[in-house]
C-alpha positions in Angstrom: 62.0 -6.4 5.0 62.7 -9.9 5.6 63.5 -12.8 3.2 59.7 -14.0 4.0 58.3 -10.8 3.6 59.8 -10.7 0.2 58.4 -13.7 -0.7 55.2 -13.2 0.6 55.1 -10.0 -1.3 56.2 -11.5 -4.9 53.5 -14.1 -4.2 50.2 -12.2 -2.2 48.4 -10.3 -4.0 46.3 -6.8 -3.2 44.8 -3.5 -3.1 46.4 -0.1 -2.1 46.7 3.2 -2.1 49.2 5.3 -1.0 48.1 6.8 2.4 48.7 10.1 1.4 47.0 10.5 -2.2 43.4 8.0 -0.9 41.5 11.4 -1.0 41.8 12.0 -4.9 39.5 8.7 -5.8 36.7 6.7 -4.0 37.3 3.9 -2.7 34.8 0.7 -3.1 34.8 -2.3 -1.6 34.0 -5.6 -2.8 30.7 -6.2 -3.3 29.0 -3.0 -2.4 27.0 -1.1 -4.8 29.0 2.2 -5.9 26.6 5.2 -7.8 27.7 5.5 -11.4 29.6 8.5 -11.8 28.6 11.5 -13.4 27.4 12.0 -17.0 29.6 14.8 -17.5 33.0 15.3 -17.4 36.0 12.1 -18.0 36.4 9.5 -15.8 38.4 6.4 -15.0 37.2 2.9 -13.2 40.0 0.1 -11.8 37.8 -2.9 -12.7 41.1 -4.9 -12.8 43.8 -4.4 -11.4 45.3 -7.8 -11.2 47.3 -9.9 -12.7 46.9 -14.0 -13.0 48.2 -15.4 -9.9 44.7 -16.4 -9.0 43.0 -13.7 -5.9 39.2 -12.5 -5.0 40.4 -9.5 -4.2 42.0 -8.8 -7.2 40.1 -9.7 -10.5 42.1 -9.1 -13.9 43.2 -6.0 -16.2 39.8 -4.0 -17.2 39.9 -0.2 -16.9 36.2 1.3 -17.9 36.3 5.1 -18.6 33.6 7.4 -18.4 33.0 10.3 -21.0 30.1 12.2 -20.9 28.0 9.2 -20.5 29.4 6.9 -22.6 31.5 3.8 -21.7 34.8 2.4 -22.6 35.8 -0.7 -21.1 38.9 -1.5 -21.7 40.1 -5.0 -21.6 37.9 -7.1 -20.1 39.6 -9.8 -17.9 38.7 -12.0 -15.4 36.6 -11.1 -12.9 36.1 -8.2 -14.1 32.5 -8.0 -15.0 31.8 -8.3 -11.3 33.8 -5.4 -10.9 30.7 -3.5 -13.4 28.5 -4.4 -11.2 29.7 -3.3 -8.5 29.7 0.2 -9.9 26.3 0.2 -11.2 26.4 -1.0 -14.9 24.7 -3.8 -17.1 26.7 -2.6 -20.4 29.1 -0.6 -21.7 28.7 0.9 -25.0 32.0 -0.4 -26.7 34.9 -2.7 -25.6 38.4 -1.7 -25.9 41.4 -4.9 -26.4 44.8 -3.9 -25.4 46.3 -7.2 -26.4 44.8 -10.7 -26.3 47.2 -12.7 -22.9 44.1 -14.3 -21.7 43.9 -12.2 -18.7 42.6 -9.5 -21.3 40.3 -10.3 -22.2 39.1 -13.8 -20.4 35.1 -12.3 -19.3 33.7 -11.3 -22.8 31.2 -14.5 -22.5 30.3 -12.9 -19.7 29.8 -9.6 -20.8 28.0 -10.6 -23.8 26.3 -12.9 -21.4 24.7 -9.6 -19.2 23.5 -7.8 -22.0 20.2 -10.6 -22.6 18.0 -8.9 -19.6 19.0 -5.9 -20.9 17.6 -6.2 -24.4 19.6 -4.1 -26.0 19.2 -3.9 -30.0 22.6 -4.2 -31.1 25.4 -6.3 -30.9 28.3 -5.0 -28.2 30.4 -2.5 -30.4 34.1 -3.6 -29.6 37.1 -1.8 -30.8 41.0 -3.3 -30.8 44.0 -3.9 -32.9 44.6 -6.7 -36.2 43.1 -10.2 -34.5 40.5 -8.5 -32.3 37.7 -10.2 -34.9 39.1 -13.4 -34.6 39.0 -13.9 -31.2 35.3 -11.7 -30.6 34.6 -14.3 -33.1 35.8 -17.8 -31.2 34.0 -16.0 -27.9 31.3 -15.6 -29.8 30.5 -19.3 -31.4 32.1 -20.8 -28.3 28.4 -19.2 -26.1 26.0 -19.9 -28.7 24.6 -23.2 -27.6 23.6 -20.7 -24.3 23.1 -17.9 -26.4 20.2 -20.9 -27.8 18.9 -22.5 -24.7 18.0 -18.7 -23.4 16.1 -17.9 -26.4 14.3 -20.6 -26.3 13.4 -20.6 -22.4 12.3 -16.7 -22.3 11.8 -16.2 -26.5 11.5 -12.1 -26.9 12.8 -11.5 -23.5 15.8 -12.0 -24.2 17.3 -10.1 -26.5 18.7 -11.7 -29.5 21.7 -8.6 -30.7 22.4 -9.6 -26.6 24.9 -12.3 -27.7 26.1 -10.5 -30.6 29.7 -8.3 -31.5 29.9 -6.3 -33.9 34.1 -5.8 -34.1 36.2 -2.9 -35.5 40.0 -3.6 -36.4 42.4 -0.4 -35.9 45.6 0.7 -36.9 47.3 2.4 -34.7 46.1 6.4 -35.1 42.5 7.9 -34.2 39.8 5.4 -33.7 37.6 7.2 -32.0 36.3 10.8 -32.3 32.7 11.8 -31.8 30.4 14.2 -29.5 33.8 15.7 -28.8 36.2 12.2 -28.2 38.1 11.6 -29.8 39.8 8.1 -29.2 43.7 7.6 -29.4 45.7 3.7 -30.2 49.5 3.6 -30.0 51.9 1.1 -30.3 53.0 -0.5 -27.0 56.0 -3.0 -26.3 55.0 -5.7 -25.3 56.9 -8.6 -27.0 56.5 -11.4 -28.5 53.0 -10.0 -28.1 52.2 -8.1 -31.2 50.2 -6.3 -31.7 49.3 -5.1 -27.8 48.6 -1.2 -28.0 47.4 1.3 -25.3 45.2 3.9 -25.5 44.5 7.7 -25.1 41.2 9.6 -24.3 40.6 13.8 -24.8 37.6 15.1 -24.2 36.6 18.2 -23.0 40.1 18.8 -22.9 41.1 16.8 -20.2 43.1 13.5 -21.3 43.4 9.9 -19.7 46.1 7.2 -20.6 45.8 3.9 -20.4 49.0 1.9 -21.0 48.3 -1.9 -21.3 51.0 -4.0 -21.0 53.9 -3.6 -21.8 58.1 -2.4 -21.1 59.1 0.9 -21.1 57.8 2.3 -24.5 58.8 5.3 -26.4 55.4 5.3 -28.6 54.4 5.6 -25.2 55.5 8.3 -24.4 55.7 10.4 -27.1 51.6 9.7 -27.1 50.9 10.6 -23.5 52.1 14.2 -23.4 50.8 16.9 -21.3 48.8 13.9 -20.3 46.2 14.7 -17.0 45.9 10.9 -15.3 48.5 8.3 -16.6 47.5 4.7 -16.2 50.7 2.1 -16.4 51.4 -1.5 -15.3 54.3 -1.6 -13.0 56.9 -4.7 -12.1 58.6 -4.0 -8.4 62.1 -5.7 -9.1 63.5 -4.9 -6.2 61.4 -7.1 -4.4 61.4 -9.8 -6.9 64.8 -10.3 -7.9 66.3 -10.8 -4.2 62.9 -13.0 -3.8 63.8 -15.3 -7.0 66.1 -17.3 -5.9 64.9 -19.2 -3.9 61.6 -19.1 -6.4 63.5 -20.3 -8.6 64.8 -23.8 -5.7 62.2 -24.3 -4.9 59.9 -24.5 -8.0 62.3 -24.3 -11.3 59.3 -24.1 -14.0 57.6 -21.1 -11.7 61.2 -19.3 -11.3 61.7 -20.1 -14.9 57.8 -18.2 -15.9 58.1 -15.3 -13.8 61.8 -14.7 -15.3 61.1 -14.8 -18.4 57.7 -12.0 -17.3 60.2 -9.7 -15.8 61.3 -9.4 -19.1 58.0 -8.4 -20.3 57.0 -5.9 -18.5 58.4 -2.3 -16.7 59.8 -2.1 -13.7 58.7 0.7 -10.9 61.2 3.5 -11.2 60.8 3.8 -15.4 57.7 3.8 -15.0 58.5 6.5 -13.4 60.5 7.9 -15.8 58.0 7.7 -18.3 55.6 9.9 -15.9 58.7 12.3 -15.3 58.7 12.1 -19.2 55.2 12.5 -20.2 54.5 15.4 -18.2 51.3 13.6 -16.5 49.4 15.2 -13.8 49.1 12.1 -11.9 50.3 8.8 -12.7 47.6 5.3 -11.3 49.9 1.7 -11.0 48.1 -0.7 -12.1 48.7 -4.8 -13.2 50.8 -4.7 -10.3 53.7 -7.4 -10.4 54.0 -8.3 -7.5 50.9 -7.8 -6.5 50.9 -6.1 -2.8 49.7 -7.2 0.2 47.5 -3.5 2.1 50.2 -3.4 4.6 51.6 0.4 4.3 55.0 -1.3 4.0 54.5 -3.1 1.3 52.7 -0.2 -0.7 55.8 2.2 1.0 58.6 -0.8 -0.6 56.8 -1.1 -3.9 57.2 2.2 -5.2 60.1 2.9 -3.1 62.1 6.0 -5.4 59.7 6.8 -7.6 58.9 9.8 -5.8 62.7 11.0 -6.6 61.9 10.9 -10.4 58.9 12.0 -10.9 57.6 15.2 -9.0 53.6 14.1 -9.3 51.4 12.6 -7.2 51.5 8.5 -7.3 48.3 6.3 -6.9 48.7 2.4 -6.6 45.4 0.9 -7.3 42.9 -0.6 -5.9 40.0 -2.1 -7.9 36.8 0.1 -7.9 39.2 3.4 -7.4 37.6 5.4 -9.4 39.2 8.5 -10.6 37.7 12.5 -12.2 39.8 13.9 -13.6 39.0 17.6 -13.2 
């Protein structure tokens, strides 16, 4: 890979999936409307696989889990509300948060707004670690003026519950156990961001684990044992390291921020170690750092060496990919 390609690789955002695993997931382009996933079984939809760098093709962090027809949106990064629409959903039963970097929660206002015309008779249910209620209360307060305008304008056609939220905060452990679905929250290592958590969804003998943002985490490895689908953040240091000196020389402050950022995420080879240690049946990469353009050589470069460590299928995530755990 040339130096110019490395820099472009570092700065660009993309949507990509390994060619060898494309048959394992449905893929929809931006702007298309997808049928809902079945009301039976366990499914994951990648609503946002991006990072804070703006890119119209990649929403920020969000994953939709559908279990027996119930919907659970893990994080609500910018652009994820639109991705939800593209997948046939106007609202979700539950929102869950991993931590409170802005790229993981900034679309909550739009999630609340979208509920208005749906006329819900209850507030949005939100689950998360300590600190969730403070963040959500401030967002609800920030949309209060718009809520008043909507109610004044639309009257009973606009639900008074639409832009309200019912928050439950939890310590790590089982946070949901209903209708055969168990959700377990576990700590991850994203210091100095505390708390930062991931989630495991167990349903009808199948399981999906979402890492959230983290370094390589022993608590995640323990929680993800034997999972069917591991959705894990990923950072390619092999590409970042050569590009970093030039970036620091050209843009010192940006270079310093990127260098700091690199200490808070999981390198691709370590993600492969996690997948091997958990005996995960399939690995899906999200929150890609750097986010690559959709070219075969860059996709191959991003995952290079991972299959030497982890023998299962590896998928580089794209927005709107749908995975059914079978």
